[in-house]
C-alpha positions in Angstrom: -7.4 -17.5 -0.9 -6.5 -20.1 -3.5 -2.9 -19.2 -4.1 -2.5 -21.7 -6.9 -5.4 -20.0 -8.7 -3.9 -16.6 -8.0 -0.5 -17.7 -9.4 -2.1 -19.1 -12.5 -4.0 -15.8 -13.1 -0.8 -13.8 -12.6 1.1 -16.1 -15.0 -1.6 -15.9 -17.6 -1.9 -12.1 -17.3 1.9 -11.7 -18.0 2.2 -14.4 -20.7 -1.0 -13.9 -22.6 -1.0 -10.3 -23.8 -4.2 -10.3 -25.8 -7.7 -9.0 -25.5 -9.3 -12.4 -25.2 -7.6 -13.1 -21.8 -8.4 -9.7 -20.3 -12.0 -9.8 -21.6 -12.5 -13.2 -19.9 -10.8 -12.0 -16.7 -12.8 -8.8 -16.3 -15.9 -11.0 -16.1 -14.4 -12.9 -13.1 -16.3 -12.6 -9.8 -12.9 -11.7 -8.3 -12.5 -8.7 -10.5 -12.8 -6.1 -7.8 -10.9 -3.3 -6.2 -10.4 -5.3 -3.0 -8.7 -8.2 -4.8 -6.4 -5.7 -6.6 -5.3 -4.1 -3.4 -4.7 -7.5 -1.7 -2.6 -8.7 -4.6 -0.5 -5.5 -4.6 0.0 -5.7 -0.8 1.1 -9.4 -1.2 3.5 -8.4 -3.9 4.8 -5.5 -1.8 5.5 -7.8 1.2 7.3 -10.4 -0.9 9.3 -7.6 -2.7 10.2 -6.1 0.7 11.4 -9.4 2.1 13.5 -9.9 -1.0 14.9 -6.4 -0.5 15.7 -7.2 3.1 17.6 -10.3 1.9 19.5 -8.1 -0.5 20.4 -5.6 2.2 21.8 -8.3 4.5 23.7 -9.9 1.6 25.3 -6.5 0.8 25.9 -5.9 4.5 27.7 -9.2 4.8 29.8 -8.5 1.8 30.8 -5.0 3.1 31.5 -6.4 6.5 33.7 -9.1 5.2 35.7 -6.6 3.2 36.8 -4.8 6.3 35.6 -1.4 5.2 33.5 -1.0 8.4 36.6 -1.6 10.6 38.5 0.9 8.5 35.8 3.5 9.0 35.5 3.0 12.7 39.3 3.2 13.2 39.3 6.7 11.8 40.7 8.9 14.6 38.7 11.9 13.5 35.5 10.2 14.5 34.3 11.1 18.0 33.6 8.4 20.5 29.9 9.3 20.6 29.6 8.9 16.9 31.6 5.7 16.9 29.3 4.2 19.5 26.2 5.0 17.3 27.9 3.7 14.2 29.0 0.5 15.9 25.4 -0.1 17.1 24.1 0.5 13.6 26.8 -1.6 11.8 26.3 -4.5 14.3 23.2 -5.5 12.3 20.6 -4.1 14.6 20.4 -0.9 12.7 20.1 -2.6 9.4 17.4 -4.9 10.8 15.4 -1.8 12.0 15.9 -0.1 8.7 14.7 -3.3 6.9 11.6 -3.5 9.2 10.8 0.1 8.5 11.1 -0.5 4.8 8.7 -3.4 5.0 6.1 -1.4 6.8 6.5 1.5 4.4 6.1 -0.9 1.4 2.9 -2.3 2.8 1.5 1.2 3.3 2.7 3.1 0.2 2.6 0.3 -2.4 -1.2 0.2 -2.7 -1.4 4.0 -2.4 1.0 4.4 -5.3 -0.8 1.7 -7.3 -4.2 3.3 -6.8 -2.9 6.8 -7.8 -1.2 5.4 -11.0 -4.3 3.4 -12.0 -6.5 6.2 -11.1 -4.7 8.6 -13.4 -4.9 6.1 -16.3 -8.6 5.5 -15.5 -9.4 9.2 -15.5 -7.6 9.7 -18.8 -9.4 6.8 -20.4 -12.8 8.1 -19.2 -12.0 11.6 -20.6 -11.2 9.9 -24.0 -14.6 8.1 -23.9 -13.9 5.0 -21.9 -16.7 3.3 -20.1 -14.8 1.0 -17.8 -15.2 0.3 -14.1 -12.4 1.5 -11.9 -12.5 -1.7 -9.7 -12.2 -4.1 -12.6 -9.6 -1.9 -14.3 -7.5 -1.9 -11.1 -7.9 -5.7 -10.9 -6.7 -6.2 -14.5 -3.7 -4.0 -13.8 -2.9 -5.7 -10.5 -3.0 -9.1 -12.3 0.3 -8.3 -14.1 1.8 -5.6 -11.9 1.9 -7.8 -8.8 4.0 -10.6 -10.4 6.2 -8.2 -12.4 6.9 -6.3 -9.1 8.0 -9.6 -7.4 10.1 -10.7 -10.4 11.7 -7.2 -10.5 12.6 -7.3 -6.8 14.3 -10.7 -7.3 16.2 -9.5 -10.4 17.4 -6.6 -8.3 19.6 -9.0 -6.4 21.6 -9.6 -9.7 24.0 -6.8 -10.4 23.8 -5.1 -13.8 21.8 -7.9 -15.6 18.9 -7.5 -13.1 18.6 -3.8 -13.9 18.6 -4.4 -17.7 15.9 -7.1 -17.5 13.8 -5.1 -15.0 13.9 -2.2 -17.5 12.6 -4.5 -20.3 9.9 -5.8 -18.0 8.8 -2.2 -17.3 8.5 -1.6 -21.1 6.6 -4.9 -21.5 4.2 -3.9 -18.7 3.1 -0.9 -20.9 1.9 -3.5 -23.5 -0.1 -5.2 -20.8 -1.6 -1.8 -19.6 -2.6 -1.2 -23.2 -4.6 -4.5 -23.4 -6.2 -3.9 -19.9 -7.2 -0.4 -21.0 -8.5 -1.3 -24.4 -10.5 -4.2 -23.0 -12.0 -2.7 -19.9 -12.7 0.8 -21.4 -13.7 -0.5 -24.8 -11.5 2.1 -26.5 -10.0 2.1 -30.0 -6.4 1.2 -30.5 -5.4 4.8 -31.0 -7.1 6.1 -27.9 -5.8 3.2 -25.8 -2.3 4.2 -26.8 -3.0 7.8 -26.0 -3.9 6.7 -22.4 -0.4 5.5 -22.1 1.3 8.3 -23.9 -0.4 11.3 -22.2 1.1 10.5 -18.7 4.5 9.8 -20.2 4.5 13.1 -22.2 3.3 15.1 -19.1 6.0 13.4 -17.0 8.7 14.3 -19.5 7.6 17.9 -19.8 7.5 18.3 -16.0 11.0 16.8 -15.7 12.2 19.1 -18.4 10.7 22.1 -16.6 12.4 21.1 -13.3 15.7 20.7 -15.0 15.4 24.0 -16.8 14.4 25.7 -13.5 17.6 24.3 -11.8 19.7 25.4 -14.7 18.3 28.9 -14.6 19.0 29.1 -10.9 22.5 27.7 -11.2 23.7 29.9 -14.2 23.8 33.2 -12.2 26.1 31.6 -9.6 28.7 30.8 -12.3 28.7 34.2 -13.9 
C-alpha cells in the first residue's frame, strides 16, 4: 500500500468539498469496498492507540495527585477488594483495558461504518439513486478515516478538542452530501434528504425514548 498516496487522497477528500474531486475519485481503480474497510480499520487502530495514550496520560495525572492512595487507604474497603484495586491501579489493569479497547475498535469500527453507509445508501436508492455500494463506501471512507484520526487526537485536548471535533462532525455532513450527490447522481434536494432522513428518525426515536422514561417515572413521584 502506498501510504503517501493514501494520505494525499484523504487530504484531498477533506479539503476539496466539491463534486469534481469525488467524481474523479469514484473512477479510481481503488474505489472498492475492500479499500474502504482497510482505511476504516487503519483509522480505528490509530485512533485506539491515541486513546490508549490518553488513558495512560490521565492515569499518570490521577496517580500523581494521590487520589488512588486516598481511595486505597479507606478503612471501609475490604482486603480482597483492596488487592484487586491495587492490581488494577498498578497499570496492568489499564493496559488490559486498553488492549481490549484496541481489539474492540478493530472489530466494531468497520461494522459501524458499514451499517451507517448502508443506511445512507439504502435511502439514496429509495430516492432514485443509482450508485454502487462499494464506491459509495470508498468515497465516505476517504474522509471519514482521516476525520476519525484527527478527532481522536483532538480528544487529548480538554474542552477545545471537543468543540473542534463537533465542528468536524458537522463538516463531515457536507462531505457526505458531495459523496452522495456524486455517486448516486441525485439532485441537490434529494441528496440533502439522504442526510436529513436519518437525523430526523434519530431525533424522533430519542424523543420517544425520553417520553417513555418520563411516563414511567411520573407515577413514582405521585
